[in-house]
N, C-alpha and C positions, 0 to 999 in steps of 0.2 A: 706555692704551686711550682711544678716543673714544666719542662717543655715536652713532656712525654704524655701523650693523650691517654694511653692505656693505663699508665700509672695514676694519673689524675682521676680517671673515672673509677678506678678501684678504691682509691683513698676516699672519694666522695661516697661510694657505696658503704664502706665500713663506718665512715663518720655518721651517715644517716642511720645506720643500724645501732651503733654503740652510744650515740648522742653525747659526745664529750662537750664540755663547756668551751674548750679551746683546742686548737690544733697547732702544734709547734714543730717546725722543721728543724732538725739537728744539723748544724753546719760543720761541726767538728773542730772549731777554732778553740785555742786555749782560753780565750776570754769567755766564750760561751760555756765551756766546761766549768769554769769557776762560778758562773752564775747558776748553773744547774746544781753544783755542789751546795751553794748557799741555800737554794730552794729545798734541797733534800735534807739539809741540816735543820732548817726552820720547820719543816713538816715532820721531822722525827724519823725519817727513813734511814738516815745514817748519822753518825756523830764523828767529829774530828778526833784523832788520837793526839797524843803528846807531840807537839811540833818539834821538840828537841830530840826525842828518841825515835819517833816515827814520822818524819816530815812528809806532809802531803798525804798521809794515810787516813783511811776512813774505816769505821766499824759499823757492821750491820748485824742485827739479830733477826732471824726469820721466824715465822710461825712454827711451833713444834710439830705440826702435821706436815711440814713442807721443808724437809731437810735433805732430800735425795731424789734421784730420778724415780719416777713412779712407772716402772716398766709394765705393771699390770694395767695401767691406764694409757699406755702408749700404743697407738694403732697405725698400721699401714693401710691406707684406704685406696685400694686398687679395684679395678672393674671385676676381678675374679679373686676368690679366696686362694686359688692355686698360685697366683702371681705373688702373693705375700708369703706363702710357704708355711710349713708346720712350726717354725720357730718364732714367727711373728704373730702378734694379735692382729686380727683383721676386722675391718669395718668397711662397708660399701661407701663409696664417695657420697652417695645420696644421703645415707644416714649420718655420715660424718658432718657434712655441711649443715644438715637440718639441726642436729643436736648442738653444734657449735654456735650457729647463729641464734638459736633459742636462748642459750645462756649468755651470749654477748649482747643481746638486745637491751638497750638502755643502760648497760652496765657501767658506762663511763660518765653518766650524769654527775655534775659537780666535780669532774676531774679534767685533767689535761691529757690529750692523746699526742704522743710524740711520734714523729715520722723520722726513722733512722735509715737513710740510704747507707749501705755498707758493701765493702768488697771483701770477699774471701780470696786471698792471694793478691799480689800486687796489681793494682788497676792497670789494664792494658796488656798484661801478660796473657799468653794463651791458656795459662793455668787458671786464671781468675774467673770467679762467678760473682755476679752482683745480686744482692738481696735488698729488700726494703722491709724493715720491721716497723709495725705499728704497735705501740704499747702505752699503757697508762701507768707504768712503773718507772720512777726516776732511778731506782736501784738498777733496773735493767739497762737504762740508758747509760749510766755511768760505767757499768761493766762492759757494755758493747763498745764504748769509746776506748777501752783498754784492749778488748779481745779481737776487734776487727778494725779495718781501715774505714772509719765511718765519716760521713759528712759530704762536703761539696765535691771532693775528688771522685767519690764513688758515683755521685749523681752525674758528674760530667762524663765519666766513663760510660754510663748508661746511654747518654745521648737522647735522641728524640724517639727512637723505636727499638732500643736494645731489649734483650730478654732479661727478666729478673725473677727471682723467687719471691713470691708473695708470703710474707710472714706476719701473721696476726697474733697478738698476745694481749690477753686481758686478765687482770688479777682476779676479778669476780669475787672480791672479798676473801680470796684464798680459801674458798669453800671446796673441800675435798669431794663433796657430792657433785660439784660442777667441774671437776678437774678432768681435762681431756688433753692429750698430746697427740695431735692428728697430723699425719703426713700424707700428702696427695702427690706422689711422684709423677703420675701421669699428667697432673695439672701444674707442676712446679710450685706447689703451695704447702704451707705449714700453718696450722691453727693450734694455739695453745691457750687453755683457759683454766683458771682456778689455782694457778701455782706461780710462785715467784722464784723458785729454786733455779740455779744456773742451768743445770742440764735440761730442765723443762722450759725455761723462759728465755735463755740466751740462744735464740733460734739460729744464729749463725754457726753454733758449735756442733754438737752431735746431730742435731736435726738436719741442718743444711749440709755441713761439711762431710757427713757420713751417710745418713739415711737417704736424703735427696741426691747427694752427689754420687753415691754408689750406683743408684739407678741410672743417673745420667752417664756415668763412666762406662757402664756396660753398653749403653747405646752408642757412645761416642768413641769407644776403644781405648780407655785408660783405666786406672785404678784409683779408687778413693779408699784409704785404709787407716785403721786405728793403729798408727805406727809412729814411733819416734824417728828422727833423722839426726845422725851425729857423724861428725868427721873426726878421723884420727890422723894426726900429723906425726910422722916418724922422724927420727933424728936427721934423715937426709933432706927433710923439708917436704916430702911427698905427703899429700893429704888424700885419704880414701874415705868414702862415705858408706854407711850402712843404714838400713832401716830395720826396725824391730817391733814385733807385735807381742805384747805381754798382757794377759788378763790382770785384773786388780791384784795388788799385794805381791807382785812379782818383780818389782824393782825397775819399772819403766822410766820414771822421771829421774831416778838416780843414775841410770845408764846414760840418759840424754845429757846430763850435766856432770858426768863422771870426772873426778880429779885423779890423774895418774898417781900410783904409789910412788913414794920417794925415789926408789932406785930407777924407775922408768922416767920420772920427771927429770932427774939429774942427767939422764942420757939424751933428753931433748924431746920426749913425747909430749904432745899437747892434744887437748880435746876441744872440738868446736861444735857447739850446740846449734843445730838448725831448727829443730822442733821437738817437743816432748810428748805430743799426743796424736797428731793427725798428719798424714802424708798423702799428697796427690802425686801420682806417678804417671809419666808419659814416655813414650818411645822417642828418643832424640834422633837428630839427623845422623848421628854417628852410630846408630844401631844399639846404643845402650839405653837402659832405663834411667830416667832423670826424675828427681823428686823435689817438690816444694812443700813448705809448711804454710798452709793457707791462713793460719791464725796470726794475730798481731801481739798476743800476750799469753800468759800462762794462767790456767785455772787449776791450781794444785791443791792436794789434800795437806792440811797443816800438821795434824798429829803425826809424830815420828820424824818430822823434818827438823834437822839440826845440823850443826857443823860437821858432825861425823858422818851422817848419812848423806848429806847433800849441802856442802858448804856454798856452792854456787847459788842454790835456791835461797839460802839465808841472805846472801849478799843482794840478791835480786829484789827481795821483798822488804828491804829496809826503808823504802820511800815510795810514795805515789801508788800505794797498794790498798785494795779493799779487802778487809778481813771479815769473814762471815762465820758466825756461830762458834768463834773461839771464846776463851775466857777474857774478861775485861777487868783490868786493875783500876783501883781508885785513882791512880796517877796517870790514867790515860794510856797505859801500855797494854799489850795483849800477851796471852800465854796459852799454851796447849801442852798436852801430854807429850813428853819427849823434847820440849824446848830447851835451849841452851841455858836460859836464864831462870832464876828462881821464881816461884809463884809470887806475883806482886801483892803488896798489902791491900786488904779490902777488896779482894777479887770477887767478882760475880761470875757465875758460870754462864753457859750459853743460853740458859733460860732467864737470866737476869736475877738469879737467886744467890745470896751470899754463899760462897763456897767454903766448906770446911772439910779438908781431906780426912780429918779424923772421924767424920760421920758420913763417909762415902756410902752412897746408896740411899741416904735419908733425905736428900735435897731435891728429889724429883728429876734429876738430870742424868739418870742412868749411872750415877757414880762418876761421871766424867766432868771435869771442868770445861773442856771443849768437846763439842760433839765429835764422834769418831769420823764423821764426814765433813767437818768444818773445813773452810776453804780460804785460799788467798787468790786474788786476781791481780796480777802484776804485769807491767809492760815488759815484753821480751827484750826491748832495747836496753834494759838495766842488767841483763845477765852478763856476768864477767866473762863467760866462755862463749858468748854469742859469736857465731861464725860470721866473718866478713862477707860471706856469700849468701846469708840467710834471706836476703831480698833480691837475689839475682833472678831476673824474670825467666831465665832458662832452667832454674833449679840447680841441683847438684847431681853428678853421676853416681849411681848406686853400684857398689861392688858386691854386696852380699845382703841377703834378707835373712833375718833371724826370727824364729818363732820360739817363745819361751814359756815355761810352765813351772808350777811348783809340785815336784814329785819327791817324796822322801826316800823312796827305794828304787823305783823302776828306771827312770831315765838317767843316762850318764851326764856328766858335766856338759859335754858338747858332742854333737855328731853332725856329719854332713850328709845331706840327701844325695842319692845316686845321680839324680838328674831333676829337671824341672817338674816332670809329672810326679815323681816320687816326693818332691818337695811340697807340691800341692796336697798330696795325701797326708804328709806330716802335719801341715797346717790345718787341714780339714779335720784331723783327729786329735788336735791339741786339747789337752785336758789338765786341769789343776785340781789339787786336793784343797778343799775348803779349810780356812783357818778359823780360829776362834772369833775373829773380828767380822766374819761373813755369815750371812744367813744360811742356815742348814746345818747338817751334822758334820762335826769336825772330821776331816779325813775323807769325806765323801767326794767322789769325782764329779767335777762339773765340766762338761765339754763346752768349749768356747772357740770354735774354728776361727783361726786368724785373729783372735780376740775381737771378733765382729758380731758375735751372736746377738747382742742387744742393738746393734747399729746397722745391720744390713737392711737396705730399703726394699728388698725383694726376696724371692725364694732362694734360700742358700744353696739348693741344688744347682740352680742356674748360676749362682755366684761362683761355685767351684768350676763349672763349665767355662765361665768367663776367664778365670785364672788359667785354665788349660789352654784356652784359645789365645790368651795373651802370650803364653810361652811359645806358641807356634809363630807368633808375629814378631817377637823380639829377636833380632839377629844375634845380639850378644847378651843373652840373659844373665843376670847375676846368679851366683850360686845360692842355695838355700840351706840353712842350718837350723838345728834345734839346740837350745841351751837350757840348763837346769842348775840354778845356783843353790838349790835347796836340798840336795841329797844329804841324808843323815846316816850315822853309823848305828850299830846295834844298841848303843846306849842312848840314842835319840839326840845326839849332838851333831850340829852341822859340820860337814867335812870340808867345806870350802868357805874361806873368809868373806868372799863377796866384795861389794862396794868397789873401791878403786882397783882391787886385784882382778876384777873381771876384764880389765884391759888385756891381761895376758891371754885370756881365751879369745878375745876379739882379734888380737894379733895373729893367733894361729888361723882364725877364720879368714883374715885378709890374705895371709900367706897362701892358704889353700885356694883362694879366689884368683891368685896370680899364678897358680900352678906350682907353688912351692910348698915346702914343709912335708912332713911324713904323716901317714895315717894307715890304719889297719882296717880291712874290710870286716864288717860284722853283718848279721842279718838285717839290722835296722839302718845301716849306713856306715860311713867312714868315721872312725873314732881316732883321736890322736894316738900315736905310739907313745910309750912311756917317756921317751926323751924329747917329744915334739913340743911340749909346752915349756915355756921359760918359767920355772918355778923358783929361781934363785931369790932367796930372801923371803919366800912365802912360808908362813908357819903351818905347813902341811906335812905330816909324817909320810914317809915313803909308802907305807901300807895304806894310808888314807888316799894318797894320790892314785894308787892302783885301784882302790875301791871306787873312786870318783869316775873312772873311765870303764868300769866293768859293765858288760852286757850279759844278762842272764836270760837265755832264750826261753827257758821253762816259765819264767815269770811273764815274759812278753806273750807267750801263748795264751795266758789268761787275759792279758790286756786286749788282745786282738778280738776276743769274744765280745768284750765290752764295746770296742770300736764298731764291730758289726751291728750290734743292737742300736747304737747311735745312728749310724749311717742308714739303717733300715727305715728310719723315720721319714726319709725323703722319697721312699717308694720308687716307682719307675722313672721318676724325673731325674734321679741321680745318674750322672754320666757312667756308662760302662767302663770308661777309663779309670774311674775311681775304684770300681769293683775289681778291675784287673790288678791295680796296685795292691789292693787288699789281699787278693789271692796270691800274688807274688810274694808279699811279706809272709803270709801264712806258710807258704811252701819253703821259704828260706829258713824260717824258724823251725819247721818240722824237720828239715834236713839237718839243721845244726844240733837239735836235741838228739836225733837218731845217731849222729856222729859221736 
């Protein structure tokens, strides 16, 4: 029991509803964690990996029906449908509670219910939010101990009458017919049933840190964003920080843990990782925007992660990591498509079936040894590039905001928005072309404003308005940019090498944020002049460098029609300022084509 009467009454209510055999409070100590691991191993929820090759690491295999976020079963439960908006699934709070309580009733008989007090953000910081999750999943408990600051410190920060987010999670035998991911932003509550997958069950992550937090941020005057935070230290020792919002498959984690290319590394450039997924941003006393990473660990996609794409991630996950739905070798090691090491002998795929690459597609695992969305959960403290300021309660000051997308032809490598309002429009109309690894037709455009489409806890029209309002309130706002690492030539080959070389683009962005470096004005924004980017030693032909920065107004005229159709979904609720930016862009393009 706690000293918080409201908390105790709520736990008593859920206990009477779910009827667990035991209620266990999680205190977050190393000794307790080891006891929980022993329980999880004995009950078959996890197994220990080879202690010599993966010390302290665990393996988990989830139900085949429960391997990703179920967006179609994720609801925003607000008093009106309009508050949730056209891009969210809506359910009334009355229906949400009724349905969730019905499936949770008596569901924990014979099980233990764990009480996890946790803090998103450093306890005591103005950025922090306290949650309490109730769950019958030890796998969830072990992940929450990595991803959040869980245990006694969070409970102490809550005190006797502090505000907290009520997080209820029940596996309900992982029955997809009873699967619901419900958010009650007006009540500060989350209920999740019928799933054990991280994005559906680790309620501190997308559920609290984005959907609930974005709703609170609008009310309280800050931003909760699906963004990485990274610091760039130049040869003089100056470190500047950026945030960046990218949809899936656009290089977000790789940028957060970027390793400078050898020529820049020799000159003294360093990268400092603050966060790879979520940023909470507030206006500081100095008038700048400051950001924190509210998480305590990384929940990353394993396939494609290797020493070339993300060496820092590989170093991070070598110990004390939970691997989910990757392939498992007979020797107690793990593997996934794109891993540095060879397929271990006697490998079983993510379904537990012996894997034979010669008979791909015949083993019931979609032809993959590891599921394409298989994951690692690792402590952030193990990241070699972790910033010494990652736990600074003030956060870090942001010099630039990047929006990124995957466009083969349209968008140049980088461009700068004319001002904050134009930058909000750039983020609001951000769209990526689907890849073969994503659901839907390859090449089809998927609009994902600020990479927040699945995670905004209220009407996105109001979200855009909140961004516009924040711009008026920030005395010294960061500049806003758009990047595209994925432009191709006529033969379908990438023009830009990406990975560590992206630092050269970021250096131009930071120089522009300081009022330095050169750019040329185009209808869509400021693009680097041909000599503004440092391309020394980069394997890019001069004609390819020119193509990377080219803006074709006639192609953008077609794009703006698509943007208009997307924005029209929001009806009269969309700010007139967004439409004015739309019309201004249309006029600039029309004039450029005519000229």
